[in-house]
C-alpha positions in Angstrom: 6.2 22.6 17.3 3.5 20.2 16.0 1.9 21.2 12.6 -1.6 22.8 12.8 -4.4 20.3 12.6 -6.5 22.5 10.3 -3.9 22.5 7.5 -2.3 19.0 7.4 -1.9 19.1 3.7 0.1 22.4 3.8 2.3 21.1 6.5 3.0 17.9 4.6 3.8 19.7 1.4 6.2 22.1 3.2 8.0 19.2 4.9 8.4 17.2 1.7 9.9 20.2 -0.3 12.3 20.8 2.6 13.8 17.4 2.0 14.7 18.0 -1.6 18.2 19.1 -2.6 18.1 22.2 -4.8 21.6 21.6 -6.3 20.7 18.0 -7.3 17.6 19.4 -9.1 19.5 22.1 -11.0 18.6 25.1 -8.8 21.1 27.6 -7.3 21.9 27.0 -3.7 23.0 30.6 -2.7 21.0 32.8 -0.3 18.6 30.3 1.0 17.2 30.9 4.4 15.5 27.4 4.8 16.5 24.0 3.5 15.0 22.4 0.4 13.2 23.9 -2.5 11.4 27.2 -2.6 7.6 27.2 -3.3 8.1 28.7 -6.7 10.6 26.0 -7.6 8.1 23.3 -6.6 5.5 25.0 -8.7 7.9 25.1 -11.6 8.7 21.4 -11.4 4.9 20.7 -11.0 3.9 22.9 -14.0 1.4 24.8 -11.9 1.3 28.5 -10.9 3.4 29.6 -7.9 0.4 31.4 -6.5 -1.8 28.3 -6.5 0.9 26.2 -4.9 1.5 28.9 -2.2 -2.3 28.9 -1.5 -2.2 25.1 -1.0 0.5 25.3 1.6 -1.3 28.1 3.3 -4.6 26.2 3.3 -6.4 28.6 0.9 -8.1 28.2 -2.4 -10.2 25.1 -1.9 -9.5 21.5 -2.7 -7.1 20.8 -5.6 -8.0 18.6 -8.5 -6.5 15.1 -8.8 -4.5 16.4 -11.8 -2.9 19.1 -9.7 -2.1 16.6 -7.0 -0.5 14.2 -9.4 1.7 17.1 -10.8 2.8 18.0 -7.3 3.6 14.4 -6.5 5.8 14.4 -9.5 7.4 17.7 -8.7 8.1 16.6 -5.1 9.3 13.2 -6.2 6.8 11.4 -3.9 6.8 7.7 -3.6 3.5 5.8 -4.2 2.8 5.7 -0.5 3.5 9.4 -0.1 1.4 10.2 -3.1 -1.5 8.3 -1.6 -1.1 10.0 1.8 -1.2 13.4 0.0 -4.5 12.5 -1.7 -6.0 11.4 1.6 -5.1 14.7 3.2 -6.3 16.8 0.3 -9.4 14.9 -0.9 -10.2 12.3 1.8 -9.7 9.4 -0.5 -6.8 7.6 -2.2 -5.9 8.4 -5.8 -7.3 6.5 -8.7 -5.6 3.2 -9.2 -2.9 3.1 -11.8 -2.1 -0.5 -12.7 1.5 -1.5 -13.1 2.4 -4.9 -14.6 4.9 -7.0 -12.7 7.5 -9.3 -13.9 8.1 -11.2 -10.6 8.3 -11.1 -6.9 11.0 -10.3 -4.4 13.2 -13.0 -2.9 11.5 -12.4 0.5 8.0 -13.1 -1.0 9.4 -16.3 -2.6 10.8 -17.5 0.7 7.4 -16.9 2.2 5.8 -19.1 -0.4 8.4 -21.8 0.2 7.7 -21.7 3.9 4.3 -23.4 3.2 6.0 -26.8 2.8 2.8 -28.9 2.5 0.4 -26.2 1.4 0.2 -25.1 -2.3 0.8 -21.3 -2.4 1.1 -18.9 -5.3 1.1 -15.2 -6.1 -0.9 -13.9 -9.0 -1.4 -10.5 -10.6 -4.6 -8.6 -11.0 -4.8 -10.0 -14.5 -4.5 -13.5 -12.9 -1.0 -14.3 -14.3 0.8 -16.6 -11.9 4.2 -15.0 -11.2 5.5 -17.1 -8.2 4.6 -20.5 -6.6 6.0 -23.1 -4.3 6.9 -26.8 -4.7 3.5 -27.9 -3.3 1.7 -25.9 -6.0 3.9 -27.6 -8.6 3.0 -31.1 -7.4 -0.7 -30.6 -6.5 -1.9 -27.9 -8.9 0.2 -27.1 -12.0 3.8 -27.4 -12.9 4.2 -23.7 -13.9 7.9 -24.2 -14.6 7.0 -26.3 -17.6 4.7 -23.5 -19.0 5.8 -20.5 -21.0 5.3 -17.3 -19.0 2.5 -16.2 -21.4 0.6 -19.4 -20.5 0.8 -19.1 -16.7 -2.6 -17.5 -16.6 -5.3 -19.1 -14.5 -8.1 -18.3 -16.9 -6.2 -19.8 -19.8 -5.6 -22.9 -17.8 -9.3 -23.2 -16.6 -10.8 -22.7 -20.1 -8.1 -24.1 -22.4 -6.3 -26.9 -20.6 -8.2 -30.2 -20.6 -6.1 -31.5 -17.7 -7.0 -28.6 -15.5 -10.7 -28.9 -16.5 -10.7 -32.7 -15.7 -9.3 -32.1 -12.3 -12.3 -30.0 -11.2 -15.2 -31.7 -9.5 -17.7 -29.1 -10.7 -16.0 -27.3 -13.6 -19.0 -25.1 -14.3 -19.1 -23.6 -10.8 -15.3 -23.1 -10.8 -15.5 -21.4 -14.2 -18.3 -19.1 -13.1 -16.4 -18.2 -9.9 -13.1 -17.6 -11.7 -14.6 -15.2 -14.3 -16.5 -13.2 -11.7 -13.5 -12.9 -9.4 -11.2 -12.0 -12.3 -13.5 -9.3 -13.4 -13.6 -7.8 -9.9 -9.8 -7.9 -9.5 -9.1 -6.3 -12.8 -11.5 -3.4 -12.2 -10.2 -2.9 -8.6 -6.6 -2.7 -9.8 -7.4 -0.4 -12.7 -6.4 -3.1 -15.2 -9.5 -3.2 -17.4 -7.7 -2.1 -20.5 -4.8 -4.5 -19.8 -7.1 -7.5 -19.8 -9.0 -6.7 -23.0 -6.6 -8.7 -25.3 -6.9 -11.8 -23.0 -10.7 -11.4 -22.8 -11.0 -11.2 -26.6 -8.7 -14.2 -27.0 -10.7 -16.3 -24.6 -14.1 -15.2 -26.1 -12.9 -16.5 -29.5 -11.5 -19.8 -28.2 -14.1 -20.6 -25.5 -17.9 -20.1 -26.0 -18.3 -20.9 -22.3 -16.0 -18.1 -21.3 -17.8 -15.7 -23.7 -21.2 -16.5 -22.1 -19.9 -16.1 -18.6 -18.1 -12.8 -19.4 -21.2 -11.3 -21.0 -23.2 -12.2 -17.8 -21.2 -9.5 -16.0 -21.2 -11.3 -12.6 -18.6 -10.4 -10.0 -17.3 -12.4 -7.0 -15.1 -11.8 -4.1 -12.0 -14.0 -4.0 -11.7 -14.3 -0.3 -11.7 -17.9 1.0 -13.5 -21.1 0.3 -13.0 -24.8 -0.5 -11.4 -26.3 -3.6 -12.1 -29.9 -4.5 -9.7 -31.7 -6.9 -9.3 -35.0 -8.7 -5.6 -35.5 -8.4 -4.3 -38.1 -10.9 -2.1 -39.8 -8.2 -3.6 -38.9 -4.9 -7.2 -39.1 -5.9 -9.9 -36.8 -4.4 -8.5 -33.9 -2.5 -10.2 -31.1 -0.5 -8.3 -27.9 0.1 -9.3 -24.7 2.0 -8.0 -21.6 0.2 -7.5 -18.1 1.5 -6.5 -15.0 -0.6 -4.4 -12.2 0.9 -3.4 -8.8 -0.4 0.4 -8.1 -0.7 1.0 -4.9 1.3 2.5 -2.3 -0.9 1.8 -4.2 -4.1 -1.8 -3.7 -5.1 -1.1 -5.5 -8.3 -0.5 -8.8 -6.5 -2.4 -11.2 -4.2 -1.3 -14.5 -2.6 -3.4 -17.6 -2.4 -2.7 -20.4 0.1 -4.4 -23.8 -0.1 -4.4 -25.8 3.2 -5.5 -29.5 3.4 -9.0 -29.6 4.7 -8.8 -32.8 6.6 -6.1 -34.9 8.4 -6.5 -37.5 5.6 -5.8 -34.9 2.9 -2.8 -33.6 4.9 -1.3 -37.0 5.4 -1.6 -37.9 1.7 -0.2 -34.6 0.6 2.7 -34.8 3.0 3.5 -38.4 1.8 3.4 -37.2 -1.8 5.7 -34.3 -1.2 8.1 -36.5 0.8 8.3 -38.9 -2.2 6.3 -41.7 -0.5 3.5 -43.7 -2.0 0.0 -42.6 -0.9 -3.3 -44.3 -1.7 -6.5 -42.5 -2.4 -9.3 -42.9 0.2 -11.6 -45.8 -0.4 -14.8 -44.0 0.9 -16.3 -40.6 -0.1 -15.7 -38.0 2.5 -18.3 -35.5 3.8 -17.8 -31.8 2.8 -15.6 -30.1 5.4 -16.5 -26.6 6.6 -13.6 -24.2 5.9 -11.8 -23.0 9.1 -11.6 -19.3 9.8 -8.2 -18.0 9.1 -6.4 -15.8 11.6 -5.2 -13.4 8.9 -7.7 -10.9 7.5 -8.2 -11.7 3.8 -8.0 -8.7 1.5 -9.6 -6.4 4.1 -13.1 -7.7 3.8 -15.3 -10.5 5.1 -15.1 -13.2 2.5 -17.9 -15.4 1.3 -17.6 -19.2 1.7 -17.2 -20.4 -1.9 -16.6 -23.9 -3.2 -14.4 -24.1 -6.3 
């Protein structure tokens, strides 16, 4: 029989507790008429009253608080996805974001980056630490392998690395965009407290960063055009798109594609170890192509950086 549509939360809680093994959790297994934990056992593990939990399963008592739902999620040993689903059923919105720092990516994500043979691609955290990249990013952007892990931060590179600064056609616009997008990402991921030390450090070392940070501007990091002065290849124009990593709200992927056939040919030659000459004439700005993949679930603004 399908669960009643008027009490989806109660049906979900009942089904989740039926999956738990009483013996594995230290409860007696004798004289049980149904599989899983009893209601009072879930209440005990969740540190809430048995009456209140019973009412939730029965669809009585009104909407529970986020604190109660988090306790139940712990008591039922819910995964992050299951916890989010429970919040949606109970309150109509996902739980407050809890930022989790990451130390790397899965081999599958790294293989995805490596598949972009002639397009620089990287994965960054909500605090803009670069945690994975491909060979094209090493050649065209930054050789992250040569940097200590603590220095693989995009803001540190933009504001404190003269080489990165010199490579930007319009450093002021890039810096303004980076700070605004960084602020939005950190807040969205619930990482405001995690970035405070980095912000304090950059405010002390860069008056320009301090001024931009105090301006409180925010920007969407969807897609746009990046123009570079490469020391070997000369002027380059790259279209970039940013994508959320499903199941990992702390991570996002950025892919840079050559904006013109000329850019693509010189990048391909460089990555194949062949000599490539910079163009002799200045190119016209190239309009970014629409990407077939939806970037971060929202319509991005066309931004040049």
